[in-house]
VOBA-1610 file (N, C-alpha, C; in pm, whole numbers, padded with zeros to 5 digits, always signed):
BEGIN
Met-03668-00850+00104Met-03596-00737+00050Met-03587-00755-00102Ser-03610-00649-00175Ser-03610-00658-00321Ser-03468-00676-00375Arg-03457-00726-00494Arg-03328-00757-00554Arg-03239-00632-00570Pro-03291-00517-00616Pro-03205-00399-00627Pro-03148-00356-00492Arg-03225-00369-00387Arg-03175-00332-00254Arg-03066-00428-00210Val-03082-00553-00239Val-02980-00652-00204Val-02851-00622-00281Leu-02865-00591-00409Leu-02747-00557-00489Leu-02679-00431-00437Ala-02758-00331-00404Ala-02700-00208-00351Ala-02629-00233-00219Leu-02689-00313-00131Leu-02627-00345-00004Leu-02497-00423-00025Leu-02498-00516-00118Leu-02378-00592-00149Leu-02266-00502-00200Leu-02300-00407-00286Leu-02199-00313-00337Leu-02143-00224-00228Val-02228-00178-00137Val-02181-00094-00027Val-02087-00172+00063Leu-02123-00296+00094Leu-02036-00378+00178Leu-01903-00409+00110Thr-01906-00433-00019Thr-01783-00457-00094Thr-01694-00333-00092Ala-01752-00218-00116Ala-01675-00093-00115Ala-01617-00067+00024Ala-01694-00094+00127Ala-01646-00073+00263Ala-01528-00165+00293Ser-01535-00288+00247Ser-01423-00380+00271Ser-01299-00338+00193Leu-01317-00282+00073Leu-01202-00232-00003Leu-01136-00115+00067Leu-01214-00029+00128Leu-01160+00085+00199Leu-01093+00043+00329Trp-01147-00059+00395Trp-01094-00099+00523Trp-00967-00181+00511Ala-00955-00263+00409Ala-00842-00355+00396Ala-00706-00284+00394Pro-00685-00177+00316Pro-00554-00111+00319Pro-00525-00048+00454Ala-00626+00005+00520Ala-00604+00066+00651Ala-00565-00040+00753Ala-00623-00157+00744Ala-00593-00263+00840Ala-00451-00315+00821Gly-00403-00316+00698Gly-00270-00368+00671Gly-00163-00261+00662Ala-00194-00136+00694Ala-00098-00028+00679Ala+00025-00047+00765Gly+00009-00105+00882Gly+00122-00123+00972Gly+00208-00243+00936Thr+00170-00324+00839Thr+00243-00445+00807Thr+00322-00435+00677Leu+00344-00316+00627Leu+00420-00297+00505Leu+00564-00339+00528Ser+00616-00425+00442Ser+00754-00470+00457Ser+00849-00361+00411Pro+00972-00362+00462Pro+01070-00263+00416Pro+01092-00268+00265Ile+01087-00388+00206Ile+01108-00400+00061Ile+00993-00333-00014Ala+00869-00361+00026Ala+00753-00300-00041Ala+00753-00149-00021Asp+00788-00105+00099Asp+00794+00039+00129Asp+00897+00106+00040Cys+01014+00046+00030Cys+01122+00102-00051Cys+01083+00108-00199Gln+01025+00001-00249Gln+00984-00001-00390Gln+00872+00097-00418Ala+00780+00112-00325Ala+00666+00203-00344Ala+00708+00349-00340His+00821+00378-00278His+00862+00516-00261His+00996+00546-00328Gly+01023+00478-00437Gly+01139+00510-00520Gly+01274+00493-00451Gly+01290+00389-00371Gly+01419+00363-00308Gly+01438+00433-00175Val+01329+00479-00115Val+01337+00550+00013Val+01249+00478+00114Leu+01301+00456+00233Leu+01220+00400+00341Leu+01144+00514+00408Thr+01015+00496+00426Thr+00932+00602+00484Thr+00885+00570+00625Val+00920+00451+00674Val+00878+00407+00807Val+01000+00361+00883Asn+01001+00380+01015Asn+01109+00328+01098Asn+01084+00180+01123Tyr+01178+00096+01080Tyr+01167-00048+01097Tyr+01264-00096+01203Ser+01232-00208+01266Ser+01320-00266+01366Ser+01441-00327+01296Thr+01545-00351+01373Thr+01665-00415+01319Thr+01630-00551+01261Arg+01545-00624+01329Arg+01506-00757+01283Arg+01432-00750+01148Glu+01342-00653+01133Glu+01269-00638+01006Glu+01364-00605+00892Leu+01463-00520+00919Leu+01559-00483+00815Leu+01646-00603+00777Gln+01690-00681+00877Gln+01770-00800+00848Gln+01690-00901+00767Arg+01564-00921+00804Arg+01479-01014+00731Arg+01459-00966+00586Ala+01440-00837+00569Ala+01419-00783+00434Ala+01541-00810+00346Leu+01660-00791+00401Leu+01781-00816+00322Leu+01796-00964+00288Ser+01760-01051+00381Ser+01776-01194+00356Ser+01670-01248+00259Glu+01553-01184+00253Glu+01444-01231+00167Glu+01436-01158+00033Met+01520-01058+00013Met+01513-00976-00108Met+01548-01059-00232Ser+01466-01045-00335Ser+01490-01118-00459Ser+01611-01059-00531Val+01669-01138-00619Val+01785-01095-00695Val+01751-00975-00783Ser+01632-00977-00844Ser+01596-00866-00934Ser+01580-00735-00857Val+01522-00739-00738Val+01509-00617-00658Val+01649-00570-00616Arg+01732-00663-00577Arg+01868-00629-00533Arg+01948-00563-00646Glu+01932-00614-00769Glu+02013-00564-00880Glu+01956-00442-00950Tyr+01823-00431-00957Tyr+01763-00328-01041Tyr+01697-00214-00964Thr+01707-00215-00831Thr+01656-00103-00751Thr+01764-00060-00653Thr+01740+00051-00587Thr+01833+00098-00484Thr+01790+00052-00344Cys+01695-00040-00339Cys+01640-00083-00210Cys+01741-00159-00125Tyr+01827-00239-00187Tyr+01927-00310-00108Tyr+02017-00211-00036Thr+02062-00110-00107Thr+02148-00009-00047Thr+02074+00068+00062Ala+01951+00109+00034Ala+01874+00186+00132Ala+01852+00106+00260Ile+01814-00020+00246Ile+01786-00102+00363Ile+01915-00137+00437Ser+02021-00172+00364Ser+02147-00206+00432Ser+02209-00083+00499Asp+02198+00034+00437Asp+02247+00156+00501Asp+02171+00184+00631Glu+02040+00169+00627Glu+01959+00190+00747Glu+01996+00090+00856Leu+02017-00034+00817Leu+02056-00137+00913Leu+02193-00105+00974Asn+02287-00063+00890Asn+02419-00026+00941Asn+02412+00090+01039Leu+02326+00188+01009Leu+02308+00299+01102Leu+02253+00250+01236Arg+02156+00158+01230Arg+02097+00103+01353Arg+02201+00027+01435Leu+02291-00045+01366Leu+02391-00124+01436Leu+02515-00044+01474Gly+02520+00082+01432Gly+02632+00169+01468Gly+02753+00153+01378His+02737+00090+01263His+02847+00076+01168His+02856+00200+01081Ala+02976+00229+01037Ala+02994+00346+00950Ala+02933+00318+00814Val+02869+00420+00761Val+02810+00411+00627Val+02877+00517+00542Lys+02928+00473+00424Lys+02991+00570+00334Lys+02883+00657+00271Pro+02891+00790+00289Pro+02791+00875+00224Pro+02814+00879+00073Ile+02706+00859+00000Ile+02713+00866-00147Ile+02617+00975-00189Gly+02659+01097-00180Gly+02570+01208-00213Gly+02453+01211-00116Asp+02333+01224-00168Asp+02213+01225-00087Asp+02165+01081-00074Ser+02187+01019+00041Ser+02151+00879+00060Ser+02001+00859+00052Ala+01959+00749-00005Ala+01817+00719-00019Ala+01762+00647+00102Ser+01837+00642+00212Ser+01792+00564+00327Ser+01739+00650+00441Lys+01701+00772+00411Lys+01644+00857+00514Lys+01509+00801+00556Thr+01482+00805+00687Thr+01356+00752+00735Thr+01276+00860+00804Ser+01148+00839+00808Ser+01059+00926+00884Ser+00955+00839+00949Ser+00885+00894+01042Ser+00786+00812+01113Ser+00647+00835+01057Gly+00631+00818+00927Gly+00500+00830+00864Gly+00455+00695+00814Ser+00328+00684+00784Ser+00280+00556+00734Ser+00293+00546+00583Gly+00304+00658+00514Gly+00319+00656+00370Gly+00197+00597+00301Gly+00207+00575+00172Gly+00101+00507+00099Gly-00023+00591+00072Ser-00013+00723+00077Ser-00132+00805+00055Ser-00180+00795-00090Gly-00090+00769-00183Gly-00130+00752-00322Gly-00218+00629-00340Thr-00185+00523-00269Thr-00266+00401-00275Thr-00404+00427-00218Ala-00411+00500-00108Ala-00540+00529-00045Ala-00629+00608-00141Val-00572+00702-00213Val-00649+00781-00308Val-00704+00691-00419Leu-00621+00600-00468Leu-00667+00509-00573Leu-00779+00418-00524Val-00770+00373-00400Val-00874+00287-00344Val-01004+00364-00330Val-00996+00488-00286Val-01117+00571-00272Val-01181+00595-00409Ile-01100+00623-00509Ile-01153+00644-00644Ile-01217+00516-00696Leu-01151+00402-00675Leu-01206+00274-00718Leu-01339+00246-00649Ala-01345+00273-00521Ala-01470+00251-00446Ala-01581+00340-00500Ala-01549+00464-00532Ala-01650+00556-00586Ala-01701+00507-00721Val-01611+00457-00804Val-01651+00406-00935Val-01740+00283-00919Val-01703+00194-00826Val-01782+00073-00802Val-01921+00112-00750Leu-01925+00205-00656Leu-02055+00248-00603Leu-02141+00315-00710Ala-02080+00399-00791Ala-02155+00466-00896Ala-02208+00364-00997Gly-02125+00269-01035Gly-02168+00167-01129Gly-02279+00080-01072Gly-02265+00044-00946Gly-02367-00037-00881Gly-02498+00037-00866Ser-02489+00164-00832Ser-02610+00245-00819Ser-02680+00259-00954Ser-02601+00281-01059Ser-02659+00293-01193Ser-02725+00163-01235Ala-02662+00051-01206Ala-02719-00078-01241Ala-02848-00104-01165Ala-02847-00070-01036Ala-02967-00090-00955Ala-03080+00001-01004Trp-03049+00123-01039Trp-03149+00217-01088Trp-03206+00170-01221Ala-03118+00121-01310Ala-03162+00073-01441Ala-03252-00051-01424Ala-03216-00139-01332Ala-03297-00258-01308Ala-03433-00218-01253His-03435-00119-01167His-03561-00071-01109His-03649-00010-01218Arg-03591+00068-01307Arg-03668+00130-01416Arg-03721+00025-01512Arg-03640-00078-01538Arg-03680-00182-01631Arg-03802-00258-01575Arg-03804-00281-01447Arg-03917-00350-01387Arg-04043-00265-01389Gly-04026-00134-01384Gly-04141-00041-01382Gly-04211-00033-01515Arg-04149-00068-01623Arg-04210-00055-01755Arg-04297-00170-01790
//
């Protein structure tokens, strides 16, 4: 197999792995990452255990400088049946979506740029050999 074809195949495989990796890990988003990615709102229904773990593992900076501690603890209190004081429009509303569509768009754009650059490089290498 010629070198440009090997390079093109390598680029296609790399792009495919970039596209597949976020989809494979979509179900493993932690409540903390979900909350930070969506401006203090949980977009996925998490188990009580996941919410408790998130609160225990949350860094001090996330706890102090984001609303994620409140969002996650409010959701946990709702799950456990404890009263939660309403503070206007609570940021702990949940839905059963996977979220992260903005990330998927960025990955697709990145893959397209990588493929275009690889194709251009392979084409240029092919033309250079022809001269």
